[in-house]
GUMI-374090 format. One record per residue (C-alpha): x, y, z. Coordinates in steps of 0.25 Angstrom, whole numbers, plus 5000, padded with zeros to 4 digits. Layout:
N
XYZ;...
***
This chain:
108
510348884977;510848744979;510248624972;510548484973;510548374962;509548264962;508948174951;507548174946;507048034943;505848034934;505147904932;503947894922;503247764923;501847694924;500847754934;500547614939;501947604945;501747734954;501647664968;502647564965;503647664959;503447754971;503747644981;504947604973;505447744973;505247764988;505947624991;507147684983;507247804992;506447914984;505848014994;504948084984;504448084970;503448154961;502448074952;501648134940;500848074929;501548054916;501048044902;501848024889;502347934878;503547844878;504047704875;502747644880;501847734873;500947844878;500647844893;499547934899;498947954913;497547904910;497647764915;498547724926;499147604919;499547694907;499947814915;501347854919;501947934931;503148014932;503947994945;504948104949;506048084960;507148184963;508248114971;509748094972;510448024960;510747894967;509247874970;508847914956;509747804951;509247704960;507747734956;508147724941;508847594943;507747534951;506647574942;507347524930;507647394936;506247374942;505247444932;505847474918;505547334912;504047334916;503547474917;503547604908;504547684916;505647784913;506547854922;507447974920;508348054930;508648204929;509648284937;508848394946;509248494956;508448514969;508448614979;508048534991;508848404991;508248345003;506948334995;507548234986;508248134995;507847995000;507847985015;507648135018;509048185019;509648285009;510748235000;511348354992;
***
């Protein structure tokens, strides 16, 4: 079975940013994403999902390394100073690389 290397970009941030963040990701070339509610404790204290202004979301994007680095750079520059946000990247292997590209073409 052949697999293809991609990056998993995971963003955990304030739920109030969801619409703006999705628009930003799509503008950067992201073709798909997954969003879930997130709870936890970190530098800014306990965050739960009971109130939109205190809730967090987890956004996951699987994409090629150059796009992952573009996303990370853009979010750091435009969001980190003013919002609770963390981002981390992991190496992942996918079976259908065409599902994780911008512009629809496969890039093995």
